[in-house]
C-alpha positions, -999 to +999 in steps of 0.1 A: +088-720-751+089-748-726+062-752-701+069-743-665+061-763-634+042-748-605+074-748-585+093-729-612+066-703-612+067-699-574+105-696-576+102-669-602+078-650-581+102-653-551+131-642-573+113-611-585+099-603-550+064-604-564+034-618-545+007-640-560-019-614-550+000-585-566+003-605-599-034-615-598-046-580-591-025-565-619-043-589-643-077-587-627-077-624-617-090-639-585-063-639-559-077-671-544-078-689-577-042-679-586-030-691-552-050-724-555-035-731-589+001-724-579-002-743-546-019-773-562-003-807-566+018-809-599+014-846-604-024-848-597-038-813-597-073-807-584-076-777-608-071-789-643-073-753-657-094-765-687-116-735-692-125-700-680-104-679-656-083-709-644-073-717-681-063-680-687-043-679-655-024-711-664-017-698-699-004-664-685+018-682-659+033-705-686+018-737-670+001-746-703+000-738-739-032-722-751-051-691-761-067-669-735-104-669-737-131-644-728-152-654-698-180-640-678-168-619-649-202-613-634-205-626-598-242-630-603-250-663-620-283-674-634-300-698-611-332-713-624-345-717-589-342-680-584-362-672-615-397-657-609-424-683-610-457-680-626-487-683-603-507-714-610-542-708-621-567-718-595 
């Protein structure tokens, strides 16, 4: 299966009468991320879609060949600065 360009994917959405947000919600993807990927520059994309959710979106859209991966969907990330600190002994 040949890879699609971002423009081809946008044209398919328009032809089907489907919005980016409807497609993203059906697949539990971030609407903003799908939009950012599809509206990115084809020649020098800011989003390379190398890993995580952006990789999975690109694979599902036909922008790249690959295997969808599992990724953390938690909106709470571990931040070492937020970890409890031990009180220093006086």
